[in-house]
C-alpha positions, 0 to 999 in steps of 0.5 A, spaced: 488 529 485 495 530 487 501 526 489 500 527 496 493 525 496 494 519 492 499 516 496 495 517 503 489 514 499 493 508 498 497 508 505 491 510 509 485 508 505 486 502 501 492 498 505 490 501 512 495 497 516 493 501 522 486 497 522 489 490 521 495 490 526 493 494 532 498 497 536 499 499 543 506 502 543 508 508 539 514 505 536 510 500 533 506 505 530 512 509 527 514 502 524 508 501 521 507 507 518 514 507 515 513 500 512 506 503 509 510 509 506 515 504 503 510 499 500 506 504 497 512 508 494 514 501 491 508 500 488 507 507 485 514 506 482 512 500 479 506 503 476 510 508 473 516 504 470 513 497 469 508 496 464 506 489 468 503 494 474 500 499 470 493 500 471 487 503 469 483 508 474 477 503 475 482 497 477 487 501 481 485 497 488 485 490 485 492 491 482 495 495 488 493 488 492 496 484 487 502 488 487 502 487 495 501 480 495 506 479 490 511 482 495 508 479 501 505 473 500 503 471 507 498 477 507 491 474 507 486 474 502 481 478 506 485 484 508 
């Protein structure tokens, strides 16, 4: 799996901000996409350079959510 595919999987498949926050204005959609890109980039960098966030292939989704909730503690557990 390439870097672009992996990034898209985290941003669109797992994070899925477009499913959580419904928008009607294109400006808000652009802001959500930029926020999602920044969040996934931060996770991928942390995974690469910080042993705490290194993960096995079997647990990547769980570790991604743990990282996301560390940055944004107000996220709901059901997201």
